[in-house]
Backbone as CSV, one residue per row, in Angstrom:
resi,resn,N_x,N_y,N_z,CA_x,CA_y,CA_z,C_x,C_y,C_z
1,MET,-6.960,-2.147,-35.166,-6.460,-3.159,-36.068,-7.297,-4.426,-35.895
2,THR,-7.672,-5.048,-36.992,-8.408,-6.308,-36.926,-7.427,-7.463,-36.727
3,LEU,-7.949,-8.602,-36.313,-7.090,-9.782,-36.189,-6.538,-10.180,-37.545
4,GLN,-7.336,-10.039,-38.586,-6.850,-10.370,-39.923,-5.632,-9.517,-40.265
5,ASN,-5.704,-8.228,-40.000,-4.556,-7.350,-40.260,-3.371,-7.714,-39.371
6,PHE,-3.651,-8.054,-38.121,-2.570,-8.464,-37.233,-1.812,-9.643,-37.822
7,PHE,-2.544,-10.640,-38.332,-1.890,-11.836,-38.866,-1.278,-11.609,-40.243
8,ILE,-1.690,-10.586,-40.944,-0.997,-10.210,-42.174,0.404,-9.715,-41.815
9,ASN,0.487,-8.950,-40.721,1.781,-8.418,-40.267,2.602,-9.435,-39.481
10,ASN,1.971,-10.471,-38.961,2.640,-11.516,-38.169,2.170,-12.864,-38.707
11,SER,2.759,-13.277,-39.804,2.218,-14.443,-40.528,2.710,-15.793,-40.011
12,LYS,3.719,-15.803,-39.150,4.224,-17.053,-38.580,4.244,-16.883,-37.064
13,VAL,3.309,-17.583,-36.376,3.141,-17.339,-34.944,3.062,-18.624,-34.138
14,ALA,3.560,-18.516,-32.919,3.385,-19.556,-31.904,2.348,-19.015,-30.928
15,ILE,1.491,-19.902,-30.436,0.442,-19.474,-29.516,0.521,-20.285,-28.232
16,ALA,0.567,-19.571,-27.107,0.450,-20.210,-25.797,-1.006,-20.636,-25.677
17,PHE,-1.243,-21.938,-25.694,-2.600,-22.463,-25.838,-3.008,-23.262,-24.608
18,SER,-4.037,-22.771,-23.905,-4.533,-23.466,-22.722,-5.723,-24.355,-23.052
19,GLY,-6.337,-24.122,-24.207,-7.561,-24.825,-24.552,-8.789,-24.082,-24.062
20,GLY,-8.583,-22.941,-23.397,-9.693,-22.128,-22.912,-10.276,-21.254,-24.010
21,VAL,-11.254,-20.465,-23.651,-11.995,-19.649,-24.609,-11.091,-18.688,-25.371
22,ASP,-10.293,-17.917,-24.645,-9.492,-16.882,-25.295,-8.447,-17.458,-26.240
23,SER,-7.691,-18.421,-25.755,-6.648,-18.974,-26.622,-7.252,-19.803,-27.753
24,ALA,-8.432,-20.392,-27.546,-9.107,-21.126,-28.622,-9.536,-20.167,-29.729
25,TYR,-10.100,-19.042,-29.348,-10.491,-18.035,-30.344,-9.265,-17.526,-31.091
26,LEU,-8.193,-17.246,-30.359,-6.965,-16.761,-30.978,-6.384,-17.805,-31.927
27,LEU,-6.396,-19.065,-31.512,-5.888,-20.132,-32.368,-6.728,-20.257,-33.635
28,TYR,-8.047,-20.145,-33.488,-8.935,-20.188,-34.654,-8.602,-19.046,-35.621
29,ALA,-8.455,-17.835,-35.101,-8.149,-16.686,-35.950,-6.794,-16.859,-36.632
30,ALA,-5.808,-17.358,-35.884,-4.484,-17.584,-36.466,-4.549,-18.624,-37.586
31,LYS,-5.321,-19.659,-37.370,-5.480,-20.702,-38.396,-6.104,-20.107,-39.662
32,GLN,-7.040,-19.175,-39.482,-7.706,-18.558,-40.625,-6.804,-17.592,-41.384
33,TYR,-5.986,-16.825,-40.669,-5.309,-15.690,-41.292,-3.788,-15.769,-41.363
34,ALA,-3.152,-16.500,-40.457,-1.688,-16.583,-40.484,-1.258,-17.649,-41.491
35,LYS,-0.031,-17.541,-41.943,0.488,-18.537,-42.885,0.968,-19.790,-42.165
36,GLU,1.480,-19.609,-40.951,1.971,-20.758,-40.184,1.697,-20.521,-38.700
37,VAL,1.165,-21.541,-38.040,0.837,-21.421,-36.624,1.102,-22.745,-35.919
38,ARG,1.594,-22.645,-34.708,1.770,-23.820,-33.859,1.337,-23.443,-32.449
39,ALA,0.635,-24.353,-31.812,0.161,-24.151,-30.444,1.105,-24.849,-29.469
40,TYR,1.287,-24.226,-28.302,2.139,-24.781,-27.247,1.331,-24.824,-25.947
41,TYR,1.266,-26.000,-25.368,0.559,-26.209,-24.107,1.575,-26.633,-23.062
42,VAL,1.568,-25.978,-21.916,2.482,-26.338,-20.831,1.714,-27.130,-19.784
43,LYS,2.140,-28.364,-19.608,1.549,-29.254,-18.600,2.384,-29.123,-17.332
44,SER,1.714,-28.697,-16.250,2.394,-28.570,-14.964,1.469,-29.088,-13.866
45,GLU,1.923,-28.927,-12.645,1.133,-29.373,-11.501,-0.190,-28.621,-11.371
46,PHE,-0.290,-27.474,-12.009,-1.476,-26.629,-11.877,-2.548,-26.879,-12.940
47,GLN,-2.262,-27.692,-13.935,-3.237,-27.955,-14.996,-3.813,-29.355,-14.834
48,PRO,-5.133,-29.441,-14.673,-5.760,-30.765,-14.586,-5.780,-31.448,-15.952
49,GLN,-5.931,-32.739,-15.954,-5.916,-33.523,-17.186,-6.987,-33.081,-18.180
50,PHE,-8.171,-32.700,-17.680,-9.241,-32.327,-18.613,-8.865,-31.097,-19.435
51,GLU,-8.044,-30.189,-18.889,-7.614,-29.023,-19.671,-6.688,-29.455,-20.801
52,LEU,-5.797,-30.393,-20.531,-4.934,-30.923,-21.585,-5.778,-31.636,-22.636
53,ASP,-6.733,-32.437,-22.191,-7.619,-33.141,-23.131,-8.374,-32.153,-24.019
54,ASP,-8.876,-31.064,-23.429,-9.574,-30.036,-24.207,-8.642,-29.399,-25.228
55,ALA,-7.429,-29.086,-24.804,-6.463,-28.452,-25.709,-6.136,-29.371,-26.880
56,ILE,-5.933,-30.638,-26.599,-5.640,-31.601,-27.675,-6.815,-31.697,-28.631
57,ARG,-8.027,-31.808,-28.087,-9.221,-31.930,-28.925,-9.414,-30.687,-29.803
58,LEU,-9.264,-29.510,-29.220,-9.446,-28.276,-29.990,-8.391,-28.130,-31.081
59,ALA,-7.145,-28.432,-30.745,-6.081,-28.343,-31.756,-6.350,-29.313,-32.907
60,GLU,-6.807,-30.512,-32.577,-7.148,-31.480,-33.629,-8.304,-30.986,-34.488
61,GLU,-9.340,-30.437,-33.848,-10.490,-29.906,-34.588,-10.067,-28.801,-35.548
62,LEU,-9.144,-27.962,-35.101,-8.681,-26.850,-35.929,-7.557,-27.254,-36.876
63,MET,-7.084,-28.493,-36.736,-5.981,-29.012,-37.547,-4.724,-28.149,-37.415
64,VAL,-4.382,-27.874,-36.144,-3.198,-27.091,-35.820,-2.256,-27.978,-35.010
65,SER,-0.988,-27.915,-35.339,0.017,-28.664,-34.597,0.089,-28.175,-33.158
66,LEU,0.082,-29.131,-32.220,0.151,-28.808,-30.798,1.373,-29.489,-30.192
67,LYS,2.192,-28.698,-29.545,3.357,-29.235,-28.847,3.092,-29.129,-27.346
68,ILE,3.213,-30.254,-26.654,2.966,-30.295,-25.217,4.311,-30.274,-24.501
69,LEU,4.465,-29.302,-23.623,5.696,-29.136,-22.865,5.424,-29.466,-21.397
70,ASN,6.292,-30.243,-20.794,6.155,-30.572,-19.370,7.079,-29.668,-18.571
71,LEU,6.519,-29.072,-17.530,7.294,-28.149,-16.706,6.925,-28.347,-15.241
72,ASN,7.926,-28.543,-14.411,7.714,-28.648,-12.976,7.787,-27.241,-12.386
73,VAL,6.669,-26.547,-12.401,6.619,-25.161,-11.942,6.973,-25.047,-10.461
74,LEU,6.650,-26.068,-9.684,6.954,-26.015,-8.255,8.448,-26.146,-7.965
75,ALA,9.235,-26.476,-8.981,10.688,-26.506,-8.814,11.279,-25.100,-8.909
76,VAL,10.474,-24.141,-9.325,10.917,-22.744,-9.384,10.753,-22.167,-7.975
77,PRO,11.865,-21.841,-7.307,11.789,-21.401,-5.900,10.820,-20.241,-5.665
78,CYS,10.781,-19.285,-6.550,9.909,-18.120,-6.347,8.434,-18.472,-6.522
79,VAL,8.152,-19.646,-7.039,6.761,-20.106,-7.126,6.443,-20.938,-5.887
80,SER,7.305,-21.898,-5.580,7.035,-22.802,-4.452,7.101,-22.097,-3.096
81,ASP,7.850,-21.000,-3.019,7.892,-20.230,-1.762,6.579,-19.494,-1.514
82,ASN,5.746,-19.419,-2.548,4.401,-18.848,-2.470,4.356,-17.380,-2.021
83,PRO,5.206,-16.517,-2.611,5.120,-15.093,-2.255,3.870,-14.463,-2.887
84,GLU,3.598,-13.249,-2.505,2.425,-12.544,-3.021,2.445,-12.423,-4.546
85,ASN,3.629,-12.259,-5.126,3.751,-12.099,-6.584,4.147,-13.412,-7.282
86,ARG,3.734,-14.545,-6.718,4.069,-15.858,-7.296,3.551,-15.998,-8.726
87,CYS,2.441,-15.344,-9.041,1.888,-15.434,-10.402,2.871,-14.876,-11.434
88,TYR,3.577,-13.849,-11.051,4.599,-13.285,-11.937,5.659,-14.331,-12.249
89,TYR,6.178,-14.979,-11.212,7.252,-15.961,-11.396,6.756,-17.204,-12.135
90,CYS,5.552,-17.618,-11.851,4.979,-18.783,-12.526,4.798,-18.490,-14.014
91,LYS,4.195,-17.350,-14.310,3.967,-16.959,-15.708,5.294,-16.819,-16.448
92,LYS,6.285,-16.244,-15.777,7.595,-16.068,-16.410,8.232,-17.422,-16.723
93,ALA,8.138,-18.369,-15.803,8.698,-19.702,-16.019,7.981,-20.411,-17.175
94,ILE,6.660,-20.347,-17.184,5.877,-21.024,-18.227,6.169,-20.429,-19.601
95,PHE,6.153,-19.111,-19.696,6.351,-18.486,-21.004,7.800,-18.543,-21.465
96,THR,8.744,-18.582,-20.539,10.143,-18.786,-20.931,10.300,-20.164,-21.569
97,GLU,9.641,-21.160,-20.996,9.673,-22.518,-21.552,9.067,-22.543,-22.959
98,ILE,7.941,-21.878,-23.134,7.302,-21.832,-24.457,8.188,-21.110,-25.458
99,ILE,8.759,-19.994,-25.060,9.625,-19.219,-25.970,10.803,-20.057,-26.437
100,GLN,11.424,-20.791,-25.520,12.566,-21.638,-25.895,12.149,-22.708,-26.903
101,ALA,11.015,-23.364,-26.666,10.533,-24.402,-27.585,10.139,-23.801,-28.923
102,ALA,9.467,-22.659,-28.894,9.036,-22.012,-30.135,10.236,-21.573,-30.966
103,LYS,11.230,-20.999,-30.323,12.441,-20.580,-31.049,13.133,-21.782,-31.672
104,ALA,13.201,-22.887,-30.938,13.812,-24.108,-31.479,13.043,-24.614,-32.699
105,ASP,11.741,-24.320,-32.755,10.911,-24.727,-33.887,10.856,-23.669,-34.995
106,GLY,11.591,-22.573,-34.821,11.645,-21.541,-35.853,10.604,-20.434,-35.723
107,PHE,9.946,-20.328,-34.580,8.953,-19.273,-34.357,9.552,-18.171,-33.491
108,THR,9.408,-16.941,-33.923,9.959,-15.814,-33.166,8.874,-14.921,-32.568
109,VAL,7.636,-15.145,-32.937,6.519,-14.360,-32.406,5.649,-15.282,-31.558
110,LEU,5.496,-14.930,-30.278,4.651,-15.702,-29.366,3.449,-14.859,-28.960
111,LEU,2.266,-15.472,-29.051,1.012,-14.811,-28.701,0.358,-15.502,-27.525
112,ASP,-0.451,-14.742,-26.796,-1.285,-15.333,-25.759,-2.693,-14.757,-25.868
113,GLY,-3.618,-15.346,-25.132,-5.023,-14.974,-25.228,-5.473,-13.883,-24.283
114,THR,-4.543,-13.136,-23.702,-4.945,-12.030,-22.840,-5.834,-11.088,-23.633
115,ASN,-6.940,-10.653,-23.015,-7.849,-9.765,-23.741,-8.108,-8.499,-22.938
116,ALA,-8.953,-7.632,-23.485,-9.178,-6.310,-22.892,-9.808,-6.370,-21.510
117,SER,-10.472,-7.468,-21.162,-11.078,-7.559,-19.831,-10.071,-7.989,-18.770
118,ASP,-8.867,-8.385,-19.184,-7.826,-8.769,-18.236,-7.110,-7.510,-17.757
119,ASP,-7.360,-7.109,-16.535,-6.828,-5.887,-15.959,-5.375,-6.090,-15.551
120,ALA,-4.481,-5.342,-16.171,-3.047,-5.479,-15.889,-2.727,-5.174,-14.434
121,ASP,-3.490,-4.289,-13.805,-3.238,-3.957,-12.405,-3.583,-5.113,-11.474
122,ASP,-4.439,-5.998,-11.959,-4.929,-7.103,-11.148,-4.214,-8.417,-11.453
123,ARG,-3.331,-8.418,-12.425,-2.675,-9.645,-12.883,-1.157,-9.475,-12.893
124,PRO,-0.460,-9.908,-11.841,1.000,-9.767,-11.797,1.710,-10.497,-12.936
125,GLY,1.102,-11.585,-13.422,1.722,-12.332,-14.507,1.831,-11.556,-15.802
126,MET,1.005,-10.530,-15.970,1.058,-9.738,-17.199,2.368,-8.961,-17.317
127,LYS,2.986,-8.651,-16.185,4.298,-7.997,-16.207,5.323,-8.921,-16.874
128,ALA,5.241,-10.202,-16.570,6.152,-11.179,-17.180,5.932,-11.254,-18.687
129,LEU,4.683,-11.233,-19.113,4.389,-11.263,-20.557,5.022,-10.066,-21.256
130,HIS,4.892,-8.912,-20.650,5.484,-7.701,-21.223,7.010,-7.827,-21.291
131,GLU,7.624,-8.268,-20.222,9.086,-8.413,-20.183,9.589,-9.397,-21.235
132,LEU,8.785,-10.429,-21.512,9.196,-11.456,-22.478,8.748,-11.145,-23.903
133,SER,8.145,-9.984,-24.111,7.680,-9.531,-25.437,6.631,-10.453,-26.046
134,VAL,5.772,-11.014,-25.197,4.656,-11.824,-25.670,3.575,-10.862,-26.151
135,LEU,3.053,-11.114,-27.344,2.015,-10.253,-27.905,0.631,-10.777,-27.538
136,SER,-0.280,-9.864,-27.280,-1.659,-10.199,-26.903,-2.623,-9.497,-27.859
137,PRO,-2.811,-10.035,-29.057,-3.635,-9.331,-30.046,-5.100,-9.154,-29.649
138,LEU,-5.627,-10.007,-28.771,-7.023,-9.844,-28.361,-7.212,-8.634,-27.448
139,ARG,-6.133,-8.124,-26.888,-6.212,-6.922,-26.058,-6.391,-5.672,-26.900
140,ARG,-5.965,-5.729,-28.142,-5.928,-4.532,-28.975,-6.790,-4.620,-30.239
141,SER,-7.193,-5.821,-30.603,-7.875,-6.002,-31.887,-9.357,-5.661,-31.799
142,TYR,-9.808,-4.875,-32.736,-11.226,-4.568,-32.874,-11.820,-5.637,-33.774
143,PRO,-13.011,-6.182,-33.551,-13.976,-5.805,-32.526,-13.821,-6.595,-31.233
144,PHE,-12.915,-7.563,-31.177,-12.851,-8.424,-29.996,-12.527,-7.647,-28.734
145,SER,-11.664,-6.638,-28.829,-11.303,-5.900,-27.619,-12.514,-5.183,-27.026
146,LEU,-13.406,-4.660,-27.855,-14.621,-4.028,-27.341,-15.530,-5.062,-26.692
147,PHE,-15.682,-6.176,-27.364,-16.542,-7.236,-26.849,-16.028,-7.764,-25.520
148,SER,-14.727,-7.895,-25.375,-14.173,-8.552,-24.203,-14.288,-7.723,-22.930
149,TYR,-14.609,-6.427,-23.047,-14.873,-5.654,-21.838,-16.042,-6.263,-21.052
150,PHE,-16.968,-6.890,-21.759,-18.135,-7.486,-21.130,-17.916,-8.962,-20.784
151,TYR,-16.759,-9.464,-21.101,-16.409,-10.872,-20.977,-16.559,-11.391,-19.551
152,HIS,-16.170,-10.605,-18.570,-16.150,-11.092,-17.191,-17.543,-11.368,-16.630
153,TYR,-18.600,-10.897,-17.261,-19.941,-11.133,-16.742,-20.349,-12.600,-16.828
154,ASN,-20.050,-13.243,-17.937,-20.405,-14.650,-18.092,-19.571,-15.248,-19.216
155,LYS,-18.549,-15.971,-18.831,-17.605,-16.519,-19.802,-18.296,-17.406,-20.832
156,TRP,-19.319,-18.134,-20.431,-19.965,-19.065,-21.358,-20.751,-18.354,-22.450
157,ARG,-21.103,-17.103,-22.244,-21.834,-16.368,-23.283,-20.952,-16.043,-24.479
158,ILE,-19.658,-16.165,-24.309,-18.763,-15.840,-25.416,-18.850,-16.872,-26.543
159,TYR,-19.159,-18.125,-26.217,-19.202,-19.150,-27.263,-20.193,-18.820,-28.373
160,PRO,-21.461,-18.480,-28.065,-22.375,-18.122,-29.162,-21.916,-16.893,-29.930
161,CYS,-21.280,-15.938,-29.234,-20.796,-14.744,-29.924,-19.668,-15.085,-30.882
162,ILE,-18.770,-15.929,-30.436,-17.695,-16.370,-31.332,-18.298,-17.116,-32.511
163,TYR,-19.255,-17.960,-32.220,-19.897,-18.735,-33.286,-20.491,-17.816,-34.342
164,ARG,-21.244,-16.824,-33.901,-21.865,-15.912,-34.858,-20.838,-15.012,-35.523
165,THR,-19.795,-14.609,-34.779,-18.819,-13.664,-35.303,-17.901,-14.296,-36.335
166,VAL,-17.401,-15.470,-36.041,-16.420,-16.081,-36.939,-16.984,-17.265,-37.704
167,ILE,-18.251,-17.578,-37.453,-18.963,-18.651,-38.159,-18.191,-19.968,-38.110
168,LEU,-17.958,-20.414,-36.859,-17.316,-21.713,-36.664,-18.224,-22.817,-37.187
169,PRO,-17.674,-23.891,-37.695,-18.525,-25.012,-38.098,-19.341,-25.522,-36.906
170,ARG,-20.582,-25.876,-37.146,-21.493,-26.303,-36.074,-20.899,-27.467,-35.271
171,ASN,-20.236,-28.382,-35.930,-19.655,-29.530,-35.236,-18.612,-29.089,-34.201
172,PHE,-17.767,-28.159,-34.574,-16.739,-27.651,-33.663,-17.402,-26.944,-32.486
173,PHE,-18.386,-26.083,-32.775,-19.098,-25.352,-31.722,-19.799,-26.323,-30.782
174,TRP,-20.465,-27.321,-31.333,-21.199,-28.278,-30.509,-20.255,-29.028,-29.570
175,LYS,-19.094,-29.421,-30.089,-18.131,-30.162,-29.255,-17.565,-29.287,-28.151
176,MET,-17.387,-27.990,-28.412,-16.895,-27.095,-27.366,-17.920,-26.957,-26.253
177,MET,-19.206,-26.911,-26.616,-20.261,-26.723,-25.622,-20.617,-28.015,-24.897
178,ASN,-20.344,-29.173,-25.520,-20.705,-30.458,-24.953,-19.508,-31.409,-24.939
179,PRO,-18.497,-31.124,-24.111,-17.308,-31.983,-24.086,-17.649,-33.399,-23.615
180,GLY,-16.873,-34.333,-24.129,-17.045,-35.712,-23.664,-17.664,-36.532,-24.640
């Protein structure tokens, strides 16, 4: 299934948006093909200010509404106790917060930027995504899922590929490559 077909079937979507490569590509595709999209960024102790700044800048460039949610992840005992599976509890807390905000805004479909190179066996947080019914279209969508198998070799090489694949405006591409 292509991303275009995915968004034909899911025309009103909320996106967990970090401002990183995967969620930026997903947000761009949603803006192109979905009828309604809103991005949600969770600000916690684990996200530096520059990531929030990037997310705000990208959402503005794409002209997509961005809702910033504040969450004290360290107040979640299963995260602050630092067990081996803390990523599961952290991801569950973050995505539960996004789901609640998205539902309050009228969105029932939540997406994230997990892609085919993200190994479920290596990522405890992916169990939380599955339990919360978060959809990951980049994991299944052709051609991105094929491309993303090679993603882990060099994350920065994805920008020119996205540029050529989806023909982003040069100004947007330039700003992504040269922040500040």
